[in-house]
N, C-alpha and C positions, 0 to 999 in steps of 0.2 A: 704297365708298371707293375714293379713287384711292391707289395706295402711294406713300409719300414727297413729296404735297403736299395742300393744303390737304382737310378734309373736303371734301364736296360741301354745297352748298345752305346753307353759312353765311360771313357777311359777312366781307369783309379786316378785320381793325382798320389802322391807322395804322401807320408803321416805328417810329414814334416809342414806341408799346405794344403792341407785341412783346415777346417776353419773349427773356434772352440765346441766341445760336447754341448755345451748349451744349448748354441745355437744350430746348431746340426740335429739335434732331437727334436726342438722345436719346426727346423724345415719337414724333418720327417714326420711328425704328428699331421702336418697339413694334411697329406693325400686321405691319409685313415680318417679324421674329422669330417673330412668333406665326402668321404665314402659311408661312413654312418649317416650322416645329414640326409644323404640321397635316398638310401635306405630307409628310416622313418617317414619321411617326407610320402614316398614310394607305398608304404605299408600302411599309413593313416590313410590315402586315400583310394585303395583299392578297394574295400567293403561294399560300396557305394554299386558299382555295378553288379555284385553277385546278389545281391540284395533284389534289385529289380529284375532280374531275370530270376529268382524263384519267385517271385508276385506273377511275374509274368507266365510261369509254369505251372499256378496254381490252379485246380479246377474253378470254372465257371460257378457264379451262384446263383441259383435258379430267384426267380421272383416273387415265386408260387410257386401253390404245391399242385395245383390243378386248374384246368381251363374249362369251360363250360359244355364248349362245343368241339376245341380241337383237340390234340395229343400235345403232354409237355417233352420236351426233349430231353430233361432231364430221368434219370431211373434211381430208386430207392440206393441209399449206401449197402454192402455188405452188411447181412443179417438183420435189415431194418424193415421193421411193417408198417405199412401205410393201410389205416380201414378211412373208409370214407365210404358217406350216406347220402345218394343224391337226390331227395325226393324232386319229382316233376309232375305241373299240371301243364293241359293242355286240353284247349278247344278251339274245335274244327267244324265250323257250323254247328250243328246239335248233336254233334259228339262228343264228348269227356272224358278224358282220360289221365290215368293218375297211376304213374308207376315209381316205386321205391327201390332203386338200384343200391346192391352192396357189394361195394368193391373190392378186394384184397390187391396190394402191389407187395411182395417179398424182394428186397435184392439177395442176391447169390452173392455177385462179386459187387466192387463198384460200380462197372458198367453194365452187367447183364440183368436185369431185372422179370423175375415173373410174375403172372396178375392172374384174375379172375374176377367175371360180374358174373352175381347173384340176384337178378331184378325180379320183384313183385312186383305186378300188374294188376289196375282194373281197370276197366272199360265200361262206358255207359252208351251203349248204341238205343237205335228206335227199336230194335229187339228185343232190349232189356241188358244187364247186366252181365260181363264176364270178369271173373278173376282168376286168377292163379300164377303161376309160375312159367314168365317169356322165357325167351331164348338167352339162353345160359352162356357165356363166353369165356375161353382163354387167350391170354396174352403173353407173349412171347418179347422185349424190348432190351435192344444191344447199342450203348453209347459209342460213337466211331468217332466224334470229336467232342470235346471240351475244356477249351483253352479261356482263362481268363485275360490273357491279354489281348487276343485278338475280340474279345467278348463273344464268344460264339461256343453251340452247342449244335450237335447233331446227332439223330439216332436214326434205328430202323429198326423194324418189328414186322409180327405175324398174328394176327386174330384169328381165330376161331371159330364159330358158332354153332353151339347145337342146336335141335328142334324146338319151337317153343312146346313148355307142357301142357298149351290148355289151348284151344281153338280161336283164333283170331286177335291171341297175344303176340303173335310172331309169324315167323317165315317157316313153315314146316319141314324145309330141309334144312342141310348144311350150308355154312356160309367159311369161305377163306377170305382175309383182308391183309394183303401186304400194305405195308404206310410205311413212312418217313416224316419225321419232325424235324423242325429245325427252329432255335431261338438266337436273336442276333441282340445284341446292345446296342443302340445308338445314342450316346448322349446317356441321361438317365433312361429311358425309353426304351422298352423291350419290346422286339417285333416277334411275335411266332407263326411259324407255319405250318402246315402239317396237309399231306396229301396219301389218298388211298383210293383202293381198287377194290372194291367188294363184290367177290365173287360166287353167285347164290349155286349151289349145287342143287340137284333134281331129289324131289323125295324120293323115297323106294317106292318101287314098283312104277315109275313114269317115264317118258322117255328124254332122255341125259340132253340129246340136241335142241331139245323144243324148250325144256324148261332152264337152264344153266345161262343165267342174266352175267351180265358186268356192268357194273354201278361205278362209275370215278366220282370223286368227290376232293374236296379242299377247304381249307380255312384258313383264314389270316386274324391274328389279334397284336392289337395293339394292348401295351400293359405298362401304367405310371406309377411305379412305385412312389408311394407319398408316407413312410414310416411304416407303422403297422397296417395300415390302408392304403389298398392298391386298386383304382378301378380300372375297367377292362374292358374292351370294345373288341366284338368277334362278328365277323362277316363269312358262313359258312355257304358253300352251294355243291349241288347234287347234279350228276347229269343220269337221267335215264328217257323216258320217254320223252319229258320235258325237263328243262334245266328250273332246278329248284333253290330258292333262295330263302336265308335265313340268317337274321341279325340280333343280335343278345347283346344291351349294355349291361355292364354288370359290376359286381363293387365285392372285394374281399379284404378279410378286417384276421389278423391276428394278434390276439390279447393274450396268448402266452405260448411259450417254447411248445414248437410241437402240434400243434391245432389251430386249424384255418378253418374259417368259416366266410360265406360268401352267398351271394343272390345277385340275379339279372333277369332281367323280363325277355322273353322270346318271343321274336314278328315276324311274320313270314311275310315275304316280298313276292313272293312267284312261285310258280310249280304245286307241286301236291306238300306243301307245310302246312302245321296247323297253323290258324288267323291268330293266335296270339297264347301266349302259357307264362309260367312262373317257375325256375330254377333255384334250387336252395343246396349250399353244399354244407356238408359236414368232415373233416377229414383230421384225423388227429396218427399222428406217427409215434410207433413205441421201435425203442431199442432192443434188441434181441441177446446183443452180448455188448459189453463194454462195460466201463466204471462211468461216476457222473462227470468226469473230466471231459471222456469222449464222448457223452452226452452235448456237454456244452457247447464244445466243440463244433458236431455237428449243428447243431439248433443255429450259430452263428452261422454258418455256411448256407442253411436251409435255406433261406433266403435275405434278397436286398435290404440293408440297413434303411 
């Protein structure tokens, strides 16, 4: 149809037979008015679908920054530094151990994160007290999937351990540990799963075929965000000569933006695990670039409300 003209395919009538100008203009106005109404209605309804699509494409929001036993699937954002202190006390029979690892994590991009752990350890054994630097660890993490619409985050990484700085405080050789971690939101609950395979390389001057060892491990955590307080329950397993099982109920608290505090009990269930232990977490995030608005934007995304 040609708007404002005669309908296509219809013969023109003589001028004398045409209707008066007033009636003709009113009739011609009807198709134009109908077309305008249709365009207005379709334009008013259109934004709803893009808004839903954009929300689904946003990255999933991590409910917490750190787990007690497992690895989280969420890396730090670009140029964001996270500093974590994780004091840990363990008792196994008459042996008591205390370690204060310092963890640093830096976001290179929104998907790539580099980190390291510097552990200070103290162990009291029957032969006396040993104190010093434990095994220094370096780690790279890359986020493969992070979709809020699916409630899913998936990451993979590789850790490398250096020989302990003092005897009795760690492995004498080097270690490599590839791992994967996943976070899935199911309603208001998050389930975190991580799996790893630690490869212990031989110390210098020893037989590599005899000393190289493989220790698979896995952990499952249930995370229940309740505002600023987040209860957690984790179960970890490691397979060596025997299967070791460890459970850790805990709670995390977010008293301010970029700050996370936590505590958990550690209970050995089977295998070569401590009888009991206590773990603490002190986590602080620092924006190395960006203005105040960027910090507020990240803080609102860094954990679930």
